[in-house]
N, C-alpha and C positions, 0 to 999 in steps of 0.2 A: 674423394667425395663423389657420389653418384651424380651424373648429369641430370638436370631438371627435365621433366617431361615437357616437350614443346607443344603447345596447343594453339591452333588458329581458329578464330571465331569469325564467321561471315554472316552478317545480318544488316539489313538496310535501315534499321531503327536503332539509333544510338542508345536510347533508354533500355532496350532489350539487351544490348551489349553490356551496358553498365550493370544490369541485373545479373547477368551470367558471370561477369568479372567479380562481383561481390560474393556470389556463391562459391566461385573458385577459390577466393581468398580464405573462405571458411574451410574448404576441403583440403588444401595443401599449398605447397610452394611450387608453382609452375612458371614456366617461361611462356607468357601469353602474348600473342599478336592479334590485332583485330583489323577487319576491313569491312567496308560497306557494299562491296560489289563482288560478284562471282568471278569476273575477269581478273581482278586483282588477287583474289584468293588463289586462283589457278596459277597465276604468275608467281606468287610467293612460294607456293608448293614446288613448282618446277625449278625456280631459281635456287632454292635451298636443299633440293633433294639429295645432292651429292656432297654437300658440305656440312650443313647444320639442319637436318630434316625435321619437319614437324611429325610428331607421332600421332596426333589426333586433330581432326577437323570437326568443328561443330558448325553446321550451316542451317539456315532457314530454307524454306522451299520457294516462297514468293518474294520477289524483289521488285518493288514498285519504282525503283530509280533507273531502270533500264532505258537506254536511248537507242537511236538507230545505229550508233557505233558499237553497241554492246554485242559481244560474241556469245557470252553465256548469260542468259537472262533469267535463269531460275536455278534453284538448288538441284533440281533433277539434272539439268544440263551440266552443272558443275560436277556432280557425281559421275555422270557418264564420261566426261572428259578425263577425270581422274582414273576411272576404270579402264578406259581405252589406252591410257598411257602407262598403265600398270604401276602407278606410283605406290610405294609402300607406306600407306597411311591409313589409320583407322578413321572411319567416317561415322559421325553421329548427327542425326537430324534433330534440331530443336525448333518446333514450329507450332502454329495454331491449327494446322490442317488435320482434321479427323475424318474426312470423307472416306468411307470404307473402300471404295473402288480405287481412289488415289493412293491411299495407304497400302492397299493390297498390291497394286502395281509397283509401287516404289520398293517395297520389301522383297517382292518376288523377282523383279527385274534388275534392281540396283543393289540389293543386298547390303544395306547400311548396317553397321555394327550396333547402332543404337537408334531408337526413335523415342524422343521425349516431347512432352507438350509444354509450351511456354507457361500456361496459366497454372500448371501443377508441378512444375519442376523446381524442387528446392535443393539446398546444398547436399542433403543426405542422398537424394536420388541421383544427383550429379556425381557424387563420390562413388556410389555403387556402379553407375554406368561406366565411369572411367576405369574402375578396377576391372570390370568385365571386359572392356575393350582392350586393355593392356594385356589381358590374359588370353587374347584371341577368342573371346567369347562374345555373346550377343546379349543385349538388354533392350526390351521394349516395355515402355511404361504400361501399367495394368490395363488401362482403357484400350490401348492399341493392341496389346496381346489378346484381349477378349474379342476385339473386332476381327482379327486375323483368324483366331480359332473358329469363331462362328462362321466366317466366310468360307473357310476350308471345309467345315462340316456340311454346310449348305451346298457347296460346290459338288461335293461327293454325291449328295442326294439328288442333284438335278440330272435329269435326262433330257433328251432332245424334245420329247413331247411336252415336258414341263416348261422348258424354255420357250417353245412355240406358243403355248397358252399364255404365259406371262407377257410375251411381246405383242400378241394379238388382242388380248383382252381390252386394253385401253382404246383400241380402234373400233370397237363394236358396241353400240348402245345396248344391245340385248345379247344375253349369253347364248341364246339359241342360234344367233348368227355365226357362232364359231363352228357349228356343225357344217362339215363340208370344207373347212379350212385347215383344221389340224390333221396332220398325217402321222401315221405310225412309221416305224422303221422300214416296213415292207411296202410303204406307199399307200396302204389302205387308209381311208378317211375315218377319223374317230367319231363315234356316235355321241350325241349330247349327254347321255347318261354317263359315259366313260369320262367325258370332259368334266362333268360335275363332280364325279368321284375324285378325279385328279386334283381339282381345285380344292376340294375338302382336305385332301392330304397335304397340299401345299400350305393351306392356312394353318394347319397344325404345325408343320415343319417350321414355318416362319413366325408362328405365334401371332397370326393376324386375326382380327375380329370379323372382317368381311373382305370382299374382293377388292374394294378401294384401298383398304389398309394393306392388303397383300401386295398390291402394285407399288405402293409407297415404300414398303419394306424391301421389296425386290430391287427398287431403284437405289435405296440407301445402301444396300449390299453390293451394288454395282453389277447385279445379274442382268439388268436391262438398262437401256439409256433413258 
């Protein structure tokens, strides 16, 4: 008889854990262990790595129960620790965080095998994610996949002049004040007409109705702080 897939769940909210457990019961017969802290999750993974290892970790990103004694106070820190120790375990994020810049950084820097959203993750999606993870594949829920695709496309379209304009625009009450501030690659200053043309292109690229909306969308995409 094939051994059960071992799954570790890390979340600081017991109701969320119970919800994931109920979904897993619909999906299949797994050996599931739960914990409320990242420190314990890391300890469990390390302790069982050579004897009875976990194949999958599902973790939240934010943990509100961290104390001064906590070593790993977030899902990001937990994933980093696992990556640094090269533990052989598939990592899935189940969280409420959809901020584009945070999602983009997590996926690009930490490379989780799955990224699911708590409020939209049902048994069917969980089943699909687990199947993908066990096949050494990746699964990002539709909303997250769309955010990453859009961010990647916009990132390709951005050049240094565009980023300068986006960063400087909120600091100047009048658009004319940007003249003499924005520099081209050769160091020459951009004229107001060229700035206005670039802004018009940026509004189209980011589907913004005006410059205020443009800045909001640039921030949401994590292009500027």
